[in-house]
N, C-alpha and C positions, 0 to 999 in steps of 0.2 A: 360621639363615643362609639367604640366597638361594641358589638353585641354582648361579648363576655363582660364588659364593664357594666352594662345595664343589668345583666343577670346578677352580678355581684352586688350592685347597688340596691336592687330590689331585696335581695337576701339580707343585706345589712340593715336596711330600713325595717324589715320585718323583725330582725333580732332586737333592735333597739325598742320597738314597740312592745315586745314581750317582757321587757323589764317592768312593765306595769303590773305583772302577775307572776312573780318569781315563785310564790308558794300558793297553795290552795287549789291546785289542779288535780290532786289525787282522787282516785276512786278507791273503794275498799280493796279491789284486786291489785291496786298499785303496791300495796304492802307486800304481796307475795313476790312480785317481780323484783322489787328493791332488795328484799332479804335474800333472794336468789343471787342477785348481782353481788351483794356484799359477801356472800358465801364463796362465790367464785374468786373473790379477792383475798381469800384466806381468813376472813373474819369468822370467829366461832359463833355458835348458835345464839348464845345470850347477848353477845356484843352486837350481832346483827339485829336481834330483836330490839335492843335498846335504841340503836340508831334509827331503825325503821319506825318504831313507835314514836320517838321524839319528832321525826320529820312529819309523819302523818298527823299527829296531834297538833303540831305547830301550824299546819295548814288549816286544820279545823278551827283553831283559835283565831287565826288571821281572818277567816271567813266570818266568824262570829263578831269580831271587832268591826269589820267593814259593814256588816249588816246593821249593827246597832247605830253606827254613825249616821245612817240615813233613815233610821226609824223615827217617824214623826212624833212618837210618844215617848220613846226611851232614849233618844240621842244624847240626853244630858245625864243619863244614869251612869253608874260606875262601869268601867271597861269589863266586859264579860270574858275577855281572853284568858286571864289567869285561871278562872274557874273552869272554863271549857277545857283548857290544857290539862289541868289536874284530873278532871273527871275522865277525860279520854284516856290518859295514861293509866289510870287506875283500872278502867274497864279492860283495856287491851292487855295489860300485864296479868290481870286475874285470869283471863282465858288462856294466855300463853303458858303461864306457870302451871295451871291445872293440866294442860296437855303434855307439857314437858315431864311433869311428875308422873303422868300415866304412861310414859315411855314413848311418846310420839316424837322421837328425836332423829329419825332418818331423813334422808334427802337433803336438798339444798335450801328449801324454804323453811321459814319459821312457822310453827304450827298455829296459825291464826284461826284455822277452821278444822273440821274433822279430816282425818287422814284421806278418806275417799275423795273429798273435794280437793285437797292439796295435791293429790296425784295428777289432777288435770294440769296444774301449773308446772309440775316437775318435768313434764314431757314437752315444755315450751322453753328451751334454753336460748332461743335466738335473741329475744329482746334483752334478757339479762347479760348475755355475752357482749352486746353492744353497749349496754349501760355501765358495765363494770369498770372499764378504763376511765370513763368520765367521773365516776364516783371516787375512784382512787386518786385521780389528779386534783379534783376541785372540791372534794367533800360531798356530802349527801345533797344538801340544798342546791348548790350551784352545779353539781354534777348532773342531777336530774334535769335541771332547767337547761343546761347547755346541751345535753343529749337530745332533748326535745327540739331545741332550735336547729341543731345539725340535721336531725332526721327530717324535720319539716322543710327546711331549706333544700335538702337533697330531693325531696319530692317535687318542689317547685322547679328545680333545675331539670329534673327528668321530664316534667311536663313540657318545658321549653325544648328539650332535645327530641321528644316525640314529634312535636309539631314541625321542627326544622327538618327532621327526617322525611316528613311529608311535603317538604318544599313550601311550607307556609311562610309568608313574609315575617321578617324579624319582629315588627311591632305586634303582630298577632301572636307570635310565639311567646313574646314577653307578656301578652295579655293572658295566655294560658298559665304562665308561671304565677302571675298576680292572682288569677282566679283560684288557683290551688291554695294560695296563702290566705286569702280573705274569706273563702267559702268555708262551710263547716268541716271540710276535710282538713284544712289547716288547723283549726281549733282542736279537732280530735287528735291530730298527729302530735300536738304539743303535750298531750296528756302522757303521763308515765305508764303507758299501756302498750299492747302489741299493735294496736290499730295503725300507728304511725308507720311502722315497718311494713305492715300489710299494704298500705297505700304505696309506699316507695317501691316495694317489690312487684306490685301489680303494674305500676307505671314502667318499671324496668322490663317486664314481660311485654308490655305494649310497645315499648321502644324496639325490642327485638322483632315484634311483628311488623312494625313500620319498616325496619331495615330489610327484613326478608321479603316484604311485598313490594316496596316502592323505592328502597334504597339500593337495589342491585346487589345486596350482600346476603344471599339466602343462608349460607353457612354461618356467617357471623350472627345474623338475626336469630337463627334457631339455637345457637350456642347461648346467646343472651337469655332467651326464653327458658332454656333448660336450667341455666344457672339460677334464674329467678325462682323457678319452681322448687329447686333443691333447697335454696335458702328459705323459701316460704314454708317448707316442711318443718324446718327447725323452729320457725316462729309460731306457726299454728297449722298443724298438719291437715285439719279439716279444710282450711282455706286453700291449701295446695291442691287438695282433691277437687274442690269446687272450680278453681281456676283451670286446672288441667282438663276437666270435663268440658267446661264452657269453651275453652280455646279449641279443643278437639272437635266439638260440634260446629263451631264457626269455620274451622278449616275444612271439615268435610263438606259442609253446605257450599262454601265458596268454591272448592275444587269441582264439585259436581256441576254447579252452575256454569263455571268457566268451560268445563269439558263439553257441556250441552250446547254452548254457544260456538263450539268448533274452534276454540282458541288453541294455539300450539302447546305442546307439552311444557315448554319453558314457562309459559304464562300460568300453568297450573302447579308447577313444582313447588313454589313458595308456600301455597296454601296446603298442599299435601304434606310438606315437611313440618309445618306448624301443627297440623292435625296429628301427625305422628309424635311430635314432642309433647303435645297435650295428653295424648293417650298414654305415653310412657310415664309422664308425670303423675297422672291420676292412678294408673296401675301400680306404680312404684310407691305412691303414698299409702295405698291400701295394704300392699304386701308388707312394706316396712313397718307400718303401724301394728300389724298383727305379729310380725316377727319380734318386735320390741315390746309387745304386750301393752300397748297404749290403751287407755280407757276406751271402751266400745261406745257405739252410738246409743245403745240401750242404757249404758251408765250415764251418758249425758242427759238422756230423757228423764231418768230417775233423779238426777241432780236438779233439773228444772222443776219437776213436780213435787219434790220433797223439800223445797226451799234449802238447797245445798245440804241435803241429807240430815236436816234437822228433824224430819219426821220419818216414820216408817216407809219403806219402799211401797210403791203402788202395785197392786195386783194386776191391773190391766193398764199399764202405762201408755201403750200405743193408742188405745181407744180414747183415753183422756187427752193425749197429746194432739190427736187430730181434731177433737172437739175444741180444744184450746186454739188450734190454728184458725178455725173458722171464726171464733170470737175475736181473736187478735186482729186478723186482717180487716174485719168489719170495722172495728174501732180505729185501727190505724188509718184506714181510708177516710173515715169520718173526720179525723183530725187533720189529715192532709187536705181535704176539701175545704175545711175551715180556714186553713192557712196554706194556700196552694203554691207557695214558692218552690218547694221541692219538685212537685209535679210539673210546674211550668219550666223549671230548669232542666228536668229530664226531657221534656218535649223539645225544648230548644236544642239541647245536646243531640237528640236523635235526628232532628232536621239537619244539623251540621254534619253528623256522621254520614248522612246520605250523599254528601258531596264527595266523599271518598268511600264508595260502597264496599270495596274490598276490605280496606282497613276498618271501615265503620262496623262491619260485622264482628270483628274481633273486639272493638271498643265496646259495643253493646254487650257482647258476651262477658267481657271483664266486669262491666257494671252490674250485670246480673248476679255476680258472685256476692255482691252486697245484699241483694234480696234473698239469696239462698242462705247466707249467714244469718240474716234476721229470721228466716223461716225456721232455722234450726234452734232458735232461742225466742219463741213467741212470748216474750215478757214485756208488756207495755210499760213497765216501771223502770227499765234500764235507762240510766241517765244519758241524755244527750243524743239519743238515736245513733250511738256510735257503731252499732253492729251493721247498720245499713250504709255507713258512710262511704264505702267503696263505690257505691252507685253515683256519688257526686263526681267521680272522674268522667262521667259522660258529659256533663256540661263544661267541666274544666277543659276538655279537649274538643268537644263538639261545638261550643259557642264560637271559639276562634275560627273554626272551619266554616261556620254559618256566616260569619262576618267577612270571610275572605273575598268574595266577589265585590262587595262594597269597597273594601280597601283597595283592591286592584283597579277599580273603576274610578273612584272618587278622590282618594288620597294621592294626588299626583303633584310632585314638586314642579317648580317652574321649568326645569329642563325636560319634563315630559316623561321621566322614568318613575315607576311606582315607588313610593317611599319605602325604604328599607330593603329593597330587592338588591341593591348594590352590595349588600353584605350577605 
């Protein structure tokens, strides 16, 4: 079969497997994005609240039902789903009604939380814009699910394209696609949150880097990187800032190293262009966020330390924030050493990145944005380690690069040509 057939087959298998969990993937923040998407489709505030609450609470009820089915003590007890559904609806509506009555009716999102907190989601239209047509076409439940499938499969395809741009054999490029789907980045991308698009757009930027550095298309590659950074600003502007800074740093270091080695200007041009694109993206994110009056970094820190503004603002937020940083990373590292799969995967990915040292610098830089994102939110209770999930792109792309010498040396068909290179 042709490579594209294998790519589509992997995506189709993944989509079928996701039918096992059509509901129950939501986090509390998912309500904000879904209500935003419904608002973009022309649904009024109360109708958006009703649809969002019904979907969210149905997911909670489904989780309660599945949990009791395997409870060794209560598996024969009455189904808790109706009770959980009713209690969830009552609780959510009580909060929404109180805020609507208090005049919190502005913006696109339903007021599930205080206005200062909802402002954070109002400046993230990217995911709701993508979600809106799916919800309009398929309804809320299947629209949210199908959007997750499309976004996640797009990430897998981009992983394949990045590796092919690096001239990696087709079987290993397919391995990268499969790794994206089965590792935590695939699980996270399926959630109705911004993380799926963050992963997709980060991979798009890395594809642009691969094209600019090794694909012989500097202009095309830089254009792809610039487009990815622009789209990322609409999804989550802080991530656009992180990615721009990291790519700029990788480009500057690479350009200096190549210049010091006496390589011709042509060999340095790609890295310089990518550094310029990263700088422009980072500077543009800062300036545009200020121009549009987006919530500041200080506001984000207050949100973290006051439990989403449920408590009074902290008088010395930065002192407490840095103290929390030390506590968080100590506990985070302890947990990682207890179950070192993530650290082992990062190590394997870093070894693979060394096989393409120029592109590898940009890959490591992009993975670092996951750590920066986590550092901006040092909350050990955030479910699923979703904030650091961009770092999983290092093993997604690095492991196939690590396996490349073995494939070229060992996997040889009878004719003597390496498997997959004919395509």
